[in-house]
C-alpha positions as CSV (number, residue, x, y, z in Angstrom):
1,M,-10.4,-12.1,-8.6
2,L,-11.5,-9.0,-6.6
3,H,-10.7,-7.9,-3.1
4,V,-12.3,-4.8,-1.2
5,T,-10.1,-3.3,1.1
6,I,-11.3,-1.7,4.4
7,L,-10.6,1.6,2.7
8,G,-13.1,0.7,0.0
9,E,-10.4,0.2,-2.8
10,T,-11.1,-2.7,-5.1
11,I,-7.9,-4.8,-5.9
12,S,-8.1,-7.0,-8.8
13,Y,-5.5,-10.0,-9.0
14,D,-5.0,-13.4,-10.7
15,P,-2.9,-15.1,-8.2
16,A,-0.7,-18.2,-9.0
17,P,-1.9,-21.5,-7.5
18,D,0.6,-21.2,-4.6
19,V,-0.2,-17.8,-3.9
20,G,-4.1,-18.4,-3.9
21,A,-3.7,-21.3,-1.6
22,F,-1.6,-18.9,0.7
23,L,-4.2,-16.3,0.7
24,D,-7.0,-18.9,1.6
25,V,-5.0,-19.9,4.5
26,L,-4.4,-16.3,5.6
27,R,-8.2,-15.6,5.1
28,A,-9.0,-18.5,7.3
29,A,-6.4,-17.3,9.9
30,V,-8.1,-13.8,10.0
31,A,-11.6,-15.0,10.3
32,D,-10.6,-17.6,13.1
33,P,-11.2,-15.7,16.4
34,T,-8.7,-18.0,18.2
35,V,-6.0,-16.8,16.0
36,D,-4.2,-13.6,17.2
37,E,-2.7,-10.8,15.4
38,S,0.9,-11.9,15.9
39,A,0.0,-15.4,14.3
40,V,-1.3,-13.4,11.2
41,L,2.1,-11.5,11.3
42,R,4.1,-14.5,11.4
43,L,2.0,-16.2,8.6
44,I,2.4,-13.0,6.3
45,Y,6.3,-12.8,7.0
46,G,7.0,-16.5,7.3
47,V,8.5,-18.8,4.9
48,E,5.1,-20.1,3.9
49,N,4.4,-16.8,1.9
50,P,5.3,-17.3,-1.7
51,L,5.2,-13.6,-2.3
52,L,8.4,-13.0,0.0
53,V,11.9,-13.2,-1.0
54,H,13.3,-16.5,0.9
55,G,17.0,-17.2,2.0
56,V,17.6,-13.4,3.0
57,I,16.6,-13.8,6.8
58,P,16.8,-17.2,8.2
59,G,13.3,-18.5,9.1
60,R,11.4,-15.6,7.5
61,G,10.7,-14.2,4.2
62,A,11.7,-10.8,3.0
63,V,9.7,-8.0,1.2
64,G,11.4,-7.1,-2.0
65,L,10.4,-4.5,-4.7
66,Q,8.6,-7.2,-6.4
67,T,6.6,-8.1,-3.5
68,L,5.5,-4.5,-3.0
69,A,4.3,-4.3,-6.6
70,R,2.2,-7.5,-6.4
71,P,-1.5,-6.8,-5.9
72,E,-1.8,-10.0,-3.8
73,Y,0.7,-8.5,-1.1
74,R,-1.6,-5.6,-0.7
75,V,-4.3,-8.1,-0.1
76,A,-2.4,-9.8,2.5
77,L,-1.9,-6.3,4.2
78,D,-5.3,-5.6,4.3
79,L,-6.3,-8.8,5.7
80,L,-4.0,-8.1,8.5
81,G,-6.0,-4.8,8.8
82,Q,-9.1,-6.8,9.0
83,K,-7.9,-9.0,11.8
84,Q,-6.8,-5.6,13.4
85,I,-10.4,-4.3,13.2
86,A,-11.9,-7.6,14.5
87,L,-9.7,-7.3,17.5
88,G,-10.4,-3.5,18.2
89,R,-6.9,-2.5,17.4
90,L,-7.5,-0.4,14.2
91,D,-10.6,2.1,13.8
92,P,-11.1,2.0,10.0
93,E,-12.8,5.4,9.8
94,A,-9.6,7.1,11.5
95,A,-7.4,5.1,8.8
96,R,-9.8,6.6,6.2
97,A,-9.7,10.2,7.5
98,A,-6.0,10.2,7.2
99,Y,-6.6,10.3,3.3
100,R,-7.8,14.0,3.0
101,L,-5.8,15.8,0.4
102,T,-6.9,16.2,-3.3
103,V,-4.5,15.4,-6.3
104,R,-4.8,19.1,-7.1
105,E,-3.8,20.1,-3.5
106,V,-0.8,17.7,-3.9
107,V,0.1,19.2,-7.3
108,E,0.2,22.8,-5.6
109,L,2.1,21.5,-2.4
110,L,4.9,19.6,-4.4
111,G,5.1,21.8,-7.5
112,I,4.8,19.0,-10.0
113,S,2.1,18.0,-12.5
114,Q,-1.1,16.3,-12.0
115,Q,0.2,13.4,-14.3
116,A,3.4,13.3,-12.0
117,V,1.4,12.9,-8.9
118,L,-0.8,10.3,-10.4
119,R,2.2,8.3,-11.4
120,A,3.5,8.6,-7.9
121,I,0.0,7.2,-6.7
122,N,0.1,4.4,-9.2
123,S,3.7,3.2,-8.3
124,R,2.7,3.6,-4.7
125,R,5.4,6.4,-3.9
126,L,2.5,8.4,-2.6
127,R,-0.2,6.8,-0.3
128,A,-3.7,7.3,-1.8
129,M,-7.0,5.6,-1.7
130,R,-10.2,6.1,-4.1
131,D,-13.3,7.9,-2.9
132,G,-15.5,7.3,-5.9
133,S,-13.6,8.7,-8.7
134,T,-11.5,11.0,-6.7
135,W,-8.0,10.2,-5.3
136,L,-7.5,11.3,-1.7
137,V,-3.7,11.2,-0.7
138,D,-2.3,10.8,2.8
139,P,-0.5,14.2,4.0
140,A,2.3,12.3,5.8
141,S,3.3,10.5,2.3
142,V,3.2,14.0,0.7
143,Q,5.6,15.1,3.4
144,A,8.0,12.3,2.8
145,Y,7.8,12.4,-1.0
146,R,10.8,13.6,-2.8
147,V,10.5,15.1,-6.2
148,G,12.9,13.8,-8.8
149,G,15.4,15.7,-10.5
150,R,14.1,15.1,-14.2
151,G,11.5,16.8,-16.2
152,P,10.6,20.6,-16.9
153,Q,9.6,21.5,-13.5
154,S,12.8,20.2,-12.1
155,A,14.7,22.3,-14.7
156,K,12.5,25.4,-13.6
157,R,13.5,25.0,-9.9
158,T,17.1,24.5,-10.7
159,R,17.3,27.6,-12.7
160,R,15.6,29.4,-10.0
161,V,18.1,28.1,-7.4
162,A,21.0,29.2,-9.5
163,S,20.2,32.6,-10.2
């Protein structure tokens, strides 16, 4: 299945039957004008959501690392964004404007390779969106990003600091 996000990214996913049924319920709640944002949030983080880890928080599901890696979870969060837009609580153009750094600019800011930046984007350690064939990165995620201590760039930085 394909889902186009409010920022224009296409998410490809193949949900298990229980996850597909949950996303159908979530889509119906988002489309229903009588359902408010808090009800959608309760649905996303409730015990009905098969994407979450259960038994950690009584009466709720918890977001685990496996949850974050699932494209279906990104679809659920985007559906929440759609509800927020419908309620006038989210401006998609303002959200899109937050993504303004190119990969080349992130390389220069962090002092790491282009491949390292793309790996960080793909692993969701840097928030980014696609604009055609170009990745645009959120500066706030770059500011919060911590460069790891491995690889040739790290060795060069360590030598510089040690001298």
